[in-house]
DRENDO-1510 file (C-alpha; in Angstrom, 1 decimal, always signed):
<recs>
REC; n; res; u; v; w
REC; 1; MET; -0.1; +0.0; +0.0 .
REC; 2; THR; +0.8; +3.5; -0.7 .
REC; 3; VAL; -0.5; +6.6; +0.1 .
REC; 4; ARG; -1.3; +9.2; -2.3 .
REC; 5; ALA; -0.2; +12.8; -1.3 .
REC; 6; LYS; -3.2; +15.2; -1.0 .
REC; 7; LYS; -2.8; +18.8; -2.1 .
REC; 8; HIS; -5.6; +20.0; +0.2 .
REC; 9; LEU; -3.5; +18.7; +3.2 .
REC; 10; GLY; -0.3; +20.3; +2.1 .
REC; 11; GLN; +1.4; +16.6; +1.9 .
REC; 12; HIS; +5.0; +16.3; +0.5 .
REC; 13; PHE; +6.1; +13.0; +1.6 .
REC; 14; LEU; +9.8; +12.6; +2.5 .
REC; 15; ASN; +11.6; +9.7; +0.9 .
REC; 16; ASP; +15.3; +10.4; +2.0 .
REC; 17; GLU; +16.1; +8.0; +4.8 .
REC; 18; ASN; +19.3; +9.9; +5.7 .
REC; 19; ILE; +17.4; +13.2; +6.0 .
REC; 20; ALA; +14.6; +11.3; +8.2 .
REC; 21; LYS; +17.5; +10.0; +10.5 .
REC; 22; LYS; +19.0; +13.4; +10.8 .
REC; 23; ILE; +15.8; +15.1; +11.6 .
REC; 24; ALA; +15.1; +12.5; +14.5 .
REC; 25; ASP; +18.7; +13.1; +15.7 .
REC; 26; THR; +17.9; +16.6; +16.2 .
REC; 27; LEU; +16.1; +15.4; +19.4 .
REC; 28; THR; +18.3; +15.6; +22.5 .
REC; 29; GLU; +18.6; +13.2; +25.4 .
REC; 30; LYS; +17.1; +15.6; +27.9 .
REC; 31; GLY; +14.9; +14.1; +30.7 .
REC; 32; TYR; +11.5; +13.3; +29.0 .
REC; 33; ASP; +10.3; +10.2; +27.4 .
REC; 34; ASN; +7.3; +11.2; +25.4 .
REC; 35; VAL; +7.7; +12.4; +21.4 .
REC; 36; LEU; +4.8; +13.6; +19.6 .
REC; 37; GLU; +5.3; +13.5; +15.7 .
REC; 38; ILE; +2.7; +15.5; +13.7 .
REC; 39; GLY; +1.7; +14.6; +10.2 .
REC; 40; PRO; +3.7; +11.1; +9.9 .
REC; 41; GLY; +2.5; +10.5; +6.4 .
REC; 42; MET; +4.2; +7.1; +5.8 .
REC; 43; GLY; +6.4; +7.0; +8.8 .
REC; 44; VAL; +9.7; +7.7; +7.0 .
REC; 45; LEU; +10.6; +9.6; +10.2 .
REC; 46; THR; +8.4; +7.4; +12.8 .
REC; 47; LYS; +10.7; +4.5; +12.7 .
REC; 48; TYR; +13.9; +6.5; +13.6 .
REC; 49; LEU; +12.0; +7.9; +16.5 .
REC; 50; LEU; +11.0; +4.5; +17.5 .
REC; 51; GLU; +14.5; +3.8; +17.8 .
REC; 52; LYS; +15.5; +6.8; +19.7 .
REC; 53; LYS; +12.4; +7.3; +22.5 .
REC; 54; PRO; +10.6; +5.2; +24.9 .
REC; 55; LYS; +7.2; +6.5; +23.8 .
REC; 56; VAL; +6.1; +7.9; +20.5 .
REC; 57; THR; +2.6; +9.1; +19.8 .
REC; 58; VAL; +1.8; +10.0; +16.0 .
REC; 59; MET; -1.0; +12.5; +15.2 .
REC; 60; GLU; -2.3; +12.5; +11.8 .
REC; 61; LEU; -5.4; +13.8; +9.8 .
REC; 62; ASP; -5.4; +11.9; +6.9 .
REC; 63; SER; -7.1; +8.5; +7.3 .
REC; 64; GLU; -5.2; +6.9; +4.6 .
REC; 65; SER; -1.9; +7.6; +6.2 .
REC; 66; VAL; -3.6; +6.2; +9.6 .
REC; 67; THR; -4.4; +3.1; +7.7 .
REC; 68; TYR; -0.9; +2.8; +6.4 .
REC; 69; LEU; +0.6; +3.4; +9.8 .
REC; 70; GLN; -1.3; +0.6; +11.4 .
REC; 71; GLU; -0.5; -1.7; +8.6 .
REC; 72; THR; +3.6; -0.7; +8.7 .
REC; 73; PHE; +3.9; -0.4; +12.5 .
REC; 74; PRO; +2.4; -3.6; +13.6 .
REC; 75; VAL; +3.3; -3.0; +17.3 .
REC; 76; GLU; +1.7; -5.5; +19.5 .
REC; 77; HIS; -1.9; -4.9; +20.6 .
REC; 78; ILE; -1.9; -1.5; +19.2 .
REC; 79; LYS; -5.5; +0.1; +18.3 .
REC; 80; LEU; -6.3; +3.3; +17.0 .
REC; 81; ASN; -6.6; +6.1; +19.2 .
REC; 82; THR; -5.2; +3.6; +22.3 .
REC; 83; SER; -2.0; +3.7; +23.9 .
REC; 84; SER; +0.4; +1.2; +24.1 .
REC; 85; GLU; +3.8; +1.3; +26.2 .
REC; 86; LYS; +5.8; +2.2; +23.0 .
REC; 87; PHE; +3.7; +3.4; +20.3 .
REC; 88; THR; +0.2; +5.6; +19.8 .
REC; 89; ILE; -1.7; +6.5; +16.9 .
REC; 90; ILE; -4.1; +9.4; +17.0 .
REC; 91; GLU; -6.2; +10.2; +13.8 .
REC; 92; GLY; -7.3; +14.1; +14.4 .
REC; 93; ASP; -6.1; +17.6; +13.8 .
REC; 94; PHE; -3.3; +18.6; +16.2 .
REC; 95; LEU; -4.7; +22.2; +16.1 .
REC; 96; LYS; -8.1; +21.1; +17.5 .
REC; 97; LYS; -6.7; +18.5; +20.1 .
REC; 98; ASN; -6.4; +19.4; +23.8 .
REC; 99; PHE; -2.9; +19.1; +24.3 .
REC; 100; THR; -2.9; +18.9; +28.0 .
REC; 101; GLU; -5.4; +15.7; +28.1 .
REC; 102; ILE; -3.6; +13.6; +25.7 .
REC; 103; PHE; -0.4; +13.6; +27.6 .
REC; 104; ASN; -1.9; +14.0; +31.0 .
REC; 105; GLN; +0.4; +17.2; +31.9 .
REC; 106; GLN; +3.5; +15.0; +31.0 .
REC; 107; GLN; +6.7; +16.8; +29.3 .
REC; 108; VAL; +6.6; +15.7; +25.4 .
REC; 109; ALA; +8.8; +16.9; +22.7 .
REC; 110; ILE; +7.5; +17.9; +19.4 .
REC; 111; ILE; +8.7; +16.9; +16.0 .
REC; 112; GLY; +7.7; +16.7; +12.3 .
REC; 113; ASN; +7.9; +17.5; +8.8 .
REC; 114; PHE; +5.1; +20.0; +9.2 .
REC; 115; PRO; +2.5; +21.1; +6.6 .
REC; 116; TYR; +3.7; +24.4; +5.4 .
REC; 117; ASN; +0.0; +26.0; +5.6 .
REC; 118; ILE; -0.2; +25.2; +9.0 .
REC; 119; SER; +3.3; +25.3; +10.2 .
REC; 120; SER; +3.0; +28.7; +12.0 .
REC; 121; GLN; +0.0; +28.0; +14.0 .
REC; 122; ILE; +1.8; +24.5; +15.2 .
REC; 123; VAL; +4.5; +26.8; +16.8 .
REC; 124; PHE; +2.0; +28.8; +18.2 .
REC; 125; LYS; +0.1; +26.1; +19.7 .
REC; 126; ALA; +3.7; +24.7; +21.3 .
REC; 127; ILE; +4.3; +28.0; +22.9 .
REC; 128; GLU; +0.9; +28.2; +24.3 .
REC; 129; ASN; +1.9; +24.8; +26.1 .
REC; 130; ARG; +5.2; +25.4; +26.5 .
REC; 131; GLU; +5.1; +24.3; +30.2 .
REC; 132; PHE; +4.9; +20.8; +29.0 .
REC; 133; VAL; +7.2; +21.3; +25.7 .
REC; 134; PRO; +10.8; +21.3; +26.6 .
REC; 135; GLU; +11.9; +20.7; +22.9 .
REC; 136; PHE; +10.6; +21.1; +19.4 .
REC; 137; SER; +12.2; +20.4; +16.1 .
REC; 138; GLY; +11.2; +19.7; +12.7 .
REC; 139; MET; +11.0; +20.9; +9.1 .
REC; 140; PHE; +9.2; +24.1; +7.6 .
REC; 141; GLN; +9.4; +26.0; +4.5 .
REC; 142; LYS; +12.9; +27.5; +4.6 .
REC; 143; GLU; +11.8; +30.9; +5.0 .
REC; 144; VAL; +9.5; +30.1; +7.9 .
REC; 145; ALA; +12.2; +28.3; +9.6 .
REC; 146; GLN; +14.8; +31.0; +9.1 .
REC; 147; ARG; +12.0; +33.8; +10.3 .
REC; 148; ILE; +11.7; +31.6; +13.5 .
REC; 149; ALA; +15.5; +31.4; +14.4 .
REC; 150; GLU; +16.2; +34.9; +12.8 .
REC; 151; LYS; +17.9; +37.7; +15.2 .
REC; 152; GLU; +17.1; +41.3; +15.5 .
REC; 153; GLY; +18.2; +43.6; +12.9 .
REC; 154; ASN; +17.2; +41.6; +9.7 .
REC; 155; LYS; +14.2; +41.9; +7.4 .
REC; 156; THR; +12.9; +38.2; +8.4 .
REC; 157; TYR; +12.7; +39.2; +12.1 .
REC; 158; GLY; +9.1; +39.3; +13.0 .
REC; 159; ILE; +6.6; +38.3; +15.1 .
REC; 160; LEU; +7.0; +34.9; +14.9 .
REC; 161; SER; +10.9; +35.4; +15.8 .
REC; 162; VAL; +10.1; +37.3; +19.0 .
REC; 163; LEU; +7.2; +35.2; +20.5 .
REC; 164; THR; +9.2; +32.0; +20.0 .
REC; 165; GLN; +12.6; +33.2; +21.2 .
REC; 166; ALA; +10.8; +34.6; +24.1 .
REC; 167; PHE; +10.6; +31.2; +25.6 .
REC; 168; TYR; +12.9; +28.9; +23.6 .
REC; 169; ASP; +16.4; +29.1; +22.1 .
REC; 170; ALA; +16.1; +28.7; +18.3 .
REC; 171; GLU; +18.6; +27.2; +15.9 .
REC; 172; TYR; +18.5; +26.7; +12.4 .
REC; 173; LEU; +20.0; +23.5; +11.8 .
REC; 174; PHE; +20.1; +22.5; +7.9 .
REC; 175; THR; +18.4; +23.2; +4.6 .
REC; 176; VAL; +16.5; +20.6; +2.7 .
REC; 177; PRO; +16.0; +20.4; -1.0 .
REC; 178; PRO; +12.9; +19.8; -2.8 .
REC; 179; SER; +14.1; +16.8; -4.6 .
REC; 180; VAL; +13.9; +14.6; -1.7 .
REC; 181; PHE; +9.9; +15.0; -1.6 .
REC; 182; ASN; +7.2; +13.2; -3.3 .
REC; 183; PRO; +5.8; +15.4; -4.9 .
REC; 184; PRO; +8.5; +17.8; -4.6 .
REC; 185; PRO; +7.7; +21.3; -3.3 .
REC; 186; LYS; +8.5; +24.6; -5.2 .
REC; 187; VAL; +10.7; +25.7; -2.5 .
REC; 188; ASP; +13.4; +24.6; -0.1 .
REC; 189; SER; +12.6; +23.2; +3.5 .
REC; 190; GLY; +14.9; +23.9; +6.5 .
REC; 191; VAL; +15.0; +22.1; +9.9 .
REC; 192; ILE; +15.0; +24.2; +13.2 .
REC; 193; ARG; +15.5; +23.0; +16.7 .
REC; 194; LEU; +13.7; +25.0; +19.7 .
REC; 195; ILE; +15.0; +24.2; +23.4 .
REC; 196; ARG; +12.9; +25.4; +26.0 .
REC; 197; LYS; +14.7; +28.3; +28.3 .
REC; 198; GLU; +15.3; +27.6; +31.6 .
REC; 199; ASN; +13.0; +30.5; +32.8 .
REC; 200; TYR; +10.1; +30.4; +30.2 .
REC; 201; THR; +8.0; +33.0; +32.0 .
REC; 202; LEU; +8.0; +36.7; +31.2 .
REC; 203; PRO; +8.5; +39.4; +33.9 .
REC; 204; VAL; +6.0; +41.2; +32.2 .
REC; 205; ASP; +1.8; +40.7; +31.5 .
REC; 206; GLU; +2.3; +38.1; +28.6 .
REC; 207; LYS; -1.0; +39.0; +26.9 .
REC; 208; LEU; +0.5; +42.7; +26.7 .
REC; 209; PHE; +3.7; +41.5; +25.5 .
REC; 210; PHE; +2.1; +39.6; +22.9 .
REC; 211; ARG; -0.1; +42.8; +21.8 .
REC; 212; VAL; +3.0; +45.1; +21.7 .
REC; 213; VAL; +5.1; +42.8; +19.6 .
REC; 214; LYS; +2.0; +42.1; +17.0 .
REC; 215; THR; +1.2; +45.9; +17.1 .
REC; 216; ALA; +4.6; +47.0; +16.6 .
REC; 217; PHE; +5.3; +44.8; +13.6 .
REC; 218; ASN; +1.9; +45.4; +11.9 .
REC; 219; GLN; +3.7; +48.4; +10.6 .
REC; 220; ARG; +7.2; +47.5; +10.8 .
REC; 221; ARG; +8.4; +50.4; +8.8 .
REC; 222; LYS; +7.2; +53.1; +11.3 .
REC; 223; MET; +8.9; +54.2; +14.5 .
REC; 224; LEU; +7.6; +52.5; +17.6 .
REC; 225; ARG; +6.1; +55.9; +18.7 .
REC; 226; SER; +3.9; +55.9; +15.7 .
REC; 227; SER; +3.1; +52.1; +15.4 .
REC; 228; LEU; +2.2; +52.0; +18.9 .
REC; 229; LYS; -0.3; +54.9; +19.2 .
REC; 230; SER; -3.2; +52.7; +20.0 .
REC; 231; PHE; -1.4; +52.2; +23.4 .
REC; 232; ASN; -2.2; +56.0; +24.5 .
REC; 233; LEU; +1.6; +56.7; +25.0 .
REC; 234; SER; +2.2; +59.8; +27.3 .
REC; 235; ASP; +4.1; +62.8; +25.8 .
REC; 236; SER; +7.1; +62.0; +28.3 .
REC; 237; LEU; +7.2; +58.1; +27.5 .
REC; 238; LYS; +7.3; +58.9; +23.6 .
REC; 239; GLU; +10.5; +60.9; +24.3 .
REC; 240; ASP; +12.2; +57.7; +25.5 .
REC; 241; PRO; +15.0; +56.6; +23.0 .
REC; 242; ILE; +13.6; +53.2; +22.5 .
REC; 243; PHE; +10.3; +54.7; +20.8 .
REC; 244; ALA; +12.8; +56.0; +17.9 .
REC; 245; MET; +13.4; +52.6; +17.0 .
REC; 246; ARG; +11.7; +50.3; +14.4 .
REC; 247; PRO; +10.4; +46.9; +15.7 .
REC; 248; GLU; +13.1; +44.8; +13.7 .
REC; 249; GLN; +16.0; +46.5; +15.7 .
REC; 250; LEU; +14.5; +45.3; +19.2 .
REC; 251; SER; +15.6; +42.1; +20.6 .
REC; 252; VAL; +13.4; +40.0; +22.8 .
REC; 253; GLN; +15.0; +41.6; +26.0 .
REC; 254; ARG; +14.0; +45.1; +24.7 .
REC; 255; PHE; +10.6; +44.1; +23.7 .
REC; 256; ILE; +10.3; +43.0; +27.2 .
REC; 257; GLU; +11.6; +46.4; +28.6 .
REC; 258; LEU; +9.4; +48.2; +26.0 .
REC; 259; THR; +6.6; +46.3; +27.4 .
REC; 260; GLN; +7.2; +47.0; +31.1 .
REC; 261; LYS; +7.8; +51.0; +29.9 .
REC; 262; ILE; +4.2; +50.8; +28.5 .
REC; 263; ALA; +2.8; +49.0; +31.5 .
REC; 264; GLN; +4.2; +51.5; +34.0 .
REC; 265; ASP; +2.8; +54.4; +31.6 .
REC; 266; ASN; -0.7; +53.0; +31.8 .
REC; 267; SER; -0.7; +52.2; +35.6 .
</recs>
């Protein structure tokens, strides 16, 4: 049995064993047992994860791929949506699942060859559940992977960069060409790794921090005193040198400081 790649699901099946193993090896040996692979397709990455980690869960939306996985990985007593000691298959949409219920609030690493059309949403959901996600690695469209790991001072640095790096150390690992996929995408892919920071809480109101970052980058060419007008900044605060900067010039730490200044100004 083979699985037909479905365009509406953004499926491009990796068919290079060396790259699959290389992606599996991006996971560290930190103190957690659970790994969640999102969108395993035909399991080219799955088999290397099973060799590497004690408990592997795969979540797949495509029922044809689910059937293929059940036939290809005949783990003893495994049934759909039930857990074995080693391997669990869940049919469903990761973005719609209650993450903490699946893993009973245990620590779990996320990995996958992510569909390009929902890859950013997957990262944001991991950030929302960061208390339970110590590590995250996988393959994205190259531009998205670069954006996640980019540092301040570059044009690709933006909302996704800041909100991810506020809680995770991000590293761009390697580039993957279109030729190793079936069907081949029209762009290169990039593999990144995120390691949760030891202190992954912020010394500011997180909702305000998210709002400041998103508002600033929505008008990224403007100085912050203009792009952040909706925060009703006082005239004295607008004279602070930070408000003469543009958002791409600010590191994560500077965005935290900016949020603190706005919070104090509004108190």
